[in-house]
C-alpha positions as CSV (number, residue, x, y, z in Angstrom):
1,M,6.2,-11.6,-7.9
2,R,7.1,-10.9,-4.4
3,P,7.5,-6.9,-3.7
4,A,9.9,-6.1,-0.8
5,C,7.1,-3.7,0.6
6,P,3.2,-3.5,1.2
7,P,1.4,-1.8,-1.9
8,L,1.6,1.7,-1.7
9,I,-2.3,3.0,-0.8
10,H,-1.4,6.6,-0.4
11,G,1.0,8.9,-2.1
12,C,3.5,10.2,-0.4
13,R,2.8,13.7,1.4
14,F,6.3,14.5,2.6
15,L,8.8,13.5,-0.4
16,N,8.2,14.0,-4.3
17,F,9.7,10.8,-5.1
18,S,7.7,9.7,-7.7
19,R,6.2,10.9,-11.2
20,S,2.8,10.3,-10.1
21,K,0.4,13.1,-10.2
22,S,-2.4,11.3,-8.6
23,E,-2.9,8.6,-6.4
24,L,-4.6,6.4,-9.1
25,D,-1.1,6.2,-10.2
26,L,-0.8,3.9,-7.5
27,A,-1.7,0.7,-8.4
28,A,-3.6,-0.4,-5.3
29,R,-5.9,2.7,-5.7
30,R,-6.8,1.8,-9.3
31,A,-7.5,-1.5,-7.7
32,V,-9.6,-0.2,-4.9
33,K,-11.3,2.1,-7.8
34,E,-12.1,-0.9,-10.1
35,L,-13.6,-2.9,-6.9
36,E,-15.7,-0.1,-5.1
37,G,-16.2,2.4,-7.8
38,D,-14.2,5.1,-5.5
39,A,-10.5,4.9,-5.1
40,S,-11.1,6.0,-1.5
41,Q,-13.3,3.4,0.4
42,H,-12.2,1.4,2.9
43,L,-8.6,2.0,2.3
44,D,-7.9,0.9,5.8
45,E,-8.9,-2.2,4.7
46,Y,-6.9,-2.2,1.9
47,A,-3.8,-1.1,4.0
48,D,-4.5,-4.4,6.3
49,G,-2.9,-7.2,4.4
50,S,-4.9,-10.0,6.8
51,T,-8.6,-8.6,5.1
52,E,-10.6,-9.7,2.2
53,R,-10.7,-6.2,0.6
54,H,-6.9,-6.5,0.9
55,A,-7.2,-10.2,-1.1
56,A,-9.3,-9.0,-3.2
57,M,-7.1,-5.6,-4.2
58,V,-3.8,-7.7,-4.6
59,D,-5.3,-10.3,-7.1
60,R,-6.9,-7.3,-9.1
61,I,-3.5,-6.0,-9.3
62,R,-2.0,-9.5,-10.1
63,Q,-4.4,-10.0,-12.9
64,R,-4.0,-6.4,-14.5
65,L,0.0,-7.1,-14.5
66,G,-0.6,-10.4,-15.8
67,L,1.0,-12.5,-13.2
68,T,1.0,-15.6,-12.1
69,T,1.2,-14.8,-8.4
70,L,1.5,-11.7,-6.4
71,C,2.3,-11.5,-2.5
72,Y,3.2,-8.0,-1.1
73,Q,5.5,-8.3,2.2
74,R,3.2,-7.1,5.3
75,L,3.8,-3.8,7.0
76,P,4.7,-5.2,10.6
77,D,7.1,-7.7,9.2
78,M,8.9,-5.2,6.9
79,I,8.9,-2.9,9.9
80,A,10.3,-5.6,12.0
81,A,13.2,-6.4,8.9
82,I,14.1,-2.7,9.2
83,G,15.0,-3.1,12.6
84,L,13.8,0.4,14.1
85,P,11.2,1.1,16.4
86,R,8.0,1.8,14.6
87,E,7.8,5.4,16.4
88,R,11.2,6.1,13.9
89,L,9.5,5.1,10.5
90,C,7.1,7.3,8.6
91,T,4.4,4.5,6.7
92,Y,2.5,6.7,5.8
93,C,2.1,5.7,2.0
94,W,1.2,2.2,3.3
95,N,-1.1,2.9,6.1
96,G,-1.9,6.4,5.7
97,E,-0.4,7.1,9.4
98,S,2.6,9.1,10.3
99,L,3.7,8.5,13.6
100,Y,7.0,9.5,12.8
101,E,8.4,12.0,15.4
102,G,9.8,14.1,12.7
103,A,6.9,14.0,10.3
């Protein structure tokens, strides 16, 4: 499976576009909890597609979904594909940072 965006690490604090009531509804946060015992440990490392923690999280999600392979889009690549400056995009759901001027 190849999702078109990075794994969601944080629930959206600006829009209610999901039915989830808890961040543990997010596959990434469940995986972090399984790996760390706490769903909010080392989130910056889990959000960074180049870290060992990120790789472990993706593998845990892959196993839970019963997939042969799973590879998420990296945030910098997604931003580049959108074609807007980083400052014009809200990336809170993926990395917990909201640099978007309108947020």
